[in-house]
C-alpha positions as CSV (number, residue, x, y, z in Angstrom):
1,M,42.0,5.5,-37.8
2,T,44.1,6.4,-40.8
3,S,47.7,5.3,-40.7
4,N,48.8,8.9,-40.7
5,Q,47.0,10.4,-37.7
6,D,48.5,13.8,-38.3
7,R,46.8,14.2,-41.7
8,I,43.8,16.5,-41.9
9,I,41.0,15.2,-44.1
10,I,39.0,17.9,-45.9
11,F,35.2,17.3,-45.9
12,D,33.4,19.9,-48.0
13,T,29.7,20.4,-47.5
14,T,29.1,23.3,-49.8
15,L,26.6,21.3,-51.9
16,R,24.6,20.3,-48.8
17,D,24.9,22.6,-45.8
18,G,26.1,25.5,-48.0
19,E,23.0,25.3,-50.1
20,Q,20.9,25.8,-47.0
21,S,22.1,29.4,-46.8
22,P,19.4,31.9,-47.8
23,G,19.4,32.5,-51.5
24,A,21.9,29.8,-52.3
25,A,19.8,27.6,-54.5
26,L,21.8,25.6,-57.1
27,N,20.7,23.6,-60.1
28,I,22.2,20.3,-61.1
29,D,24.7,21.7,-63.6
30,E,25.9,24.2,-61.1
31,K,26.3,21.5,-58.5
32,L,28.3,19.4,-61.0
33,T,30.6,22.4,-61.8
34,I,31.3,22.9,-58.1
35,A,31.9,19.2,-57.5
36,R,34.4,19.0,-60.3
37,Q,36.2,22.1,-59.0
38,L,36.3,20.6,-55.5
39,S,37.8,17.5,-57.0
40,R,40.5,19.4,-58.8
41,L,41.3,21.2,-55.6
42,G,42.0,17.9,-53.9
43,V,39.1,17.8,-51.5
44,D,38.9,14.4,-49.8
45,V,35.2,14.1,-49.2
46,I,32.4,15.9,-51.1
47,E,29.0,15.9,-49.3
48,A,27.0,16.1,-52.5
49,G,23.5,16.5,-51.0
50,F,20.6,14.9,-49.1
51,P,19.2,12.3,-51.5
52,Y,15.9,11.7,-49.7
53,S,15.0,15.3,-49.4
54,S,13.9,15.8,-53.0
55,P,14.1,14.1,-56.4
56,G,16.4,16.9,-57.5
57,D,18.8,16.3,-54.7
58,F,18.7,12.6,-55.4
59,E,19.6,13.2,-59.1
60,A,22.3,15.6,-58.2
61,V,24.0,13.2,-55.8
62,Q,23.7,10.4,-58.4
63,K,25.2,12.5,-61.2
64,I,28.1,13.6,-59.0
65,A,28.7,10.0,-58.0
66,E,28.8,9.0,-61.6
67,T,31.0,11.8,-63.0
68,V,33.2,13.0,-60.1
69,G,33.2,9.9,-57.9
70,V,35.6,8.0,-60.1
71,E,38.4,5.7,-59.0
72,G,41.2,7.8,-57.5
73,G,38.8,10.8,-57.1
74,P,37.2,12.1,-53.9
75,T,34.8,10.1,-51.7
76,I,31.2,11.1,-52.5
77,C,29.0,11.5,-49.5
78,G,25.2,11.6,-49.1
79,L,23.4,12.8,-46.0
80,A,20.7,10.7,-44.3
81,R,18.7,10.8,-41.2
82,T,18.6,7.7,-39.1
83,T,15.7,6.2,-41.0
84,R,15.7,3.3,-43.4
85,A,14.1,5.4,-46.2
86,D,16.7,8.1,-45.9
87,I,19.6,5.6,-45.8
88,E,18.2,3.5,-48.8
89,A,17.9,6.7,-50.9
90,A,21.5,7.7,-50.1
91,G,22.7,4.2,-50.9
92,K,21.0,4.1,-54.2
93,A,22.1,7.6,-55.2
94,L,25.7,6.9,-54.3
95,K,25.9,3.5,-56.0
96,P,27.9,4.7,-59.1
97,A,30.7,6.2,-56.9
98,A,34.0,4.3,-56.6
99,N,34.3,5.6,-53.1
100,A,31.0,6.3,-51.3
101,R,30.0,7.4,-47.8
102,I,26.7,7.6,-46.1
103,H,26.6,10.4,-43.4
104,T,23.7,9.6,-41.0
105,F,22.7,11.7,-38.0
106,I,20.4,11.9,-35.1
107,A,20.1,14.6,-32.4
108,T,21.5,13.9,-28.9
109,S,20.7,17.1,-27.0
110,D,17.8,16.9,-24.5
111,I,16.1,20.0,-26.1
112,H,16.1,18.3,-29.6
113,L,15.0,15.0,-28.2
114,A,12.0,16.7,-26.4
115,Y,10.9,19.2,-29.0
116,K,12.2,18.0,-32.4
117,L,12.4,14.2,-32.2
118,K,10.0,13.5,-29.4
119,K,12.1,10.5,-28.4
120,T,13.8,9.4,-25.2
121,R,17.5,8.9,-24.7
122,E,17.0,5.2,-24.6
123,E,15.3,5.3,-28.1
124,V,18.1,7.4,-29.6
125,L,20.7,5.1,-28.0
126,A,19.0,2.1,-29.8
127,I,18.4,3.9,-33.1
128,A,21.9,5.2,-33.7
129,P,23.8,1.9,-33.9
130,E,20.9,0.1,-35.7
131,M,20.9,2.7,-38.5
132,V,24.7,2.8,-38.7
133,A,24.7,-0.9,-39.1
134,Y,22.0,-0.6,-41.8
135,A,24.0,2.0,-43.7
136,K,26.9,-0.5,-43.6
137,T,24.9,-2.8,-45.8
138,F,25.1,-0.2,-48.6
139,V,28.6,1.2,-48.1
140,D,31.8,0.4,-46.1
141,D,32.4,4.1,-45.2
142,V,29.8,5.4,-42.7
143,E,29.9,8.7,-40.9
144,F,27.8,9.3,-37.8
145,S,26.8,12.7,-36.4
146,P,25.1,13.4,-33.0
147,E,23.2,16.5,-34.0
148,D,23.5,19.4,-31.5
149,A,26.4,17.8,-29.8
150,G,27.4,21.1,-28.3
151,R,24.3,21.2,-26.1
152,S,24.3,17.4,-25.4
153,D,24.9,15.9,-22.0
154,P,28.5,14.7,-22.3
155,E,27.9,11.3,-20.7
156,F,25.0,10.5,-23.0
157,L,27.0,11.8,-26.0
158,Y,29.9,9.4,-25.1
159,Q,27.4,6.5,-24.9
160,V,25.9,7.2,-28.3
161,L,29.3,7.6,-30.0
162,E,30.6,4.4,-28.5
163,A,27.5,2.5,-29.8
164,A,27.8,4.1,-33.3
165,I,31.5,3.1,-33.6
166,A,30.8,-0.4,-32.3
167,A,28.1,-0.7,-35.0
168,G,30.6,0.3,-37.7
169,A,30.9,4.0,-38.0
170,T,34.3,4.8,-39.5
171,T,34.0,8.6,-38.9
172,V,32.2,10.4,-36.0
173,N,31.4,14.0,-36.7
174,I,30.9,16.4,-33.8
175,P,28.5,19.2,-34.9
176,D,27.9,22.4,-33.0
177,T,24.6,22.7,-34.8
178,V,23.4,26.0,-33.5
179,G,26.7,27.7,-33.0
180,Y,26.3,27.3,-29.2
181,T,29.8,26.7,-28.0
182,T,32.8,29.0,-27.9
183,P,36.1,27.7,-29.4
184,A,37.5,26.8,-26.0
185,E,34.3,24.9,-25.1
186,F,34.4,23.1,-28.4
187,G,38.0,22.1,-27.8
188,A,37.1,20.8,-24.4
189,L,34.2,18.8,-25.9
190,I,36.5,17.0,-28.3
191,R,39.1,16.4,-25.6
192,G,36.3,14.8,-23.4
193,I,35.3,12.6,-26.3
194,K,38.8,11.4,-26.9
195,E,39.2,10.7,-23.2
196,N,35.8,9.0,-22.5
197,V,34.7,7.1,-25.5
198,P,36.6,3.7,-25.1
199,N,36.6,2.8,-28.8
200,I,37.3,6.3,-30.2
201,D,40.6,5.1,-31.7
202,Q,38.6,3.0,-34.1
203,A,37.1,6.0,-35.9
204,I,38.2,9.3,-37.4
205,I,37.0,12.4,-35.5
206,S,35.5,15.1,-37.6
207,V,34.1,18.5,-36.6
208,H,31.4,20.7,-38.0
209,G,31.2,24.2,-36.6
210,H,29.0,27.2,-37.3
211,N,30.0,30.8,-37.3
212,D,26.7,31.8,-35.9
213,L,27.8,33.7,-32.8
């Protein structure tokens, strides 16, 4: 946890999640312009892209890491699924950054497990810490997200978060991936995590909401 627990850390995902909005395609020069402006605004963490998703995204993350991720500048982050190939691509793209973060994720809701991942809870509970630990071989700063946390069984969610933190996750991000929860429900979800994940004090809690209601 940071020494000042009252400080809000700004994590900007315009260049990753923002670009997934319909019609929001950006070229590398445009991404660099946005990244430089975010740095001037004092954003703490810039999620620069998803390096494994395409050669263009890899190059954009690498160039942002080189030109914006300088000493004293923002942390540059790359997204990766919990696979070795994704994590390796993120690690390579982020290598030029003075402060780099890999943000890795895997779904935890039963509906995603059954229809998207086709994996069991036991498999996810094994994969999450294994891939967090693998990401730590590339960078010290690793963020873990349980995708679709808003629809996940709370007890299973607590287990996965505890395992990810034990494996070295420095930030745990709680995403309401499909905009399922109301504000009150989301607050209760965070409260439950704080009360039921034994090692939660060893990580920063981050949130990722969607205005999809």
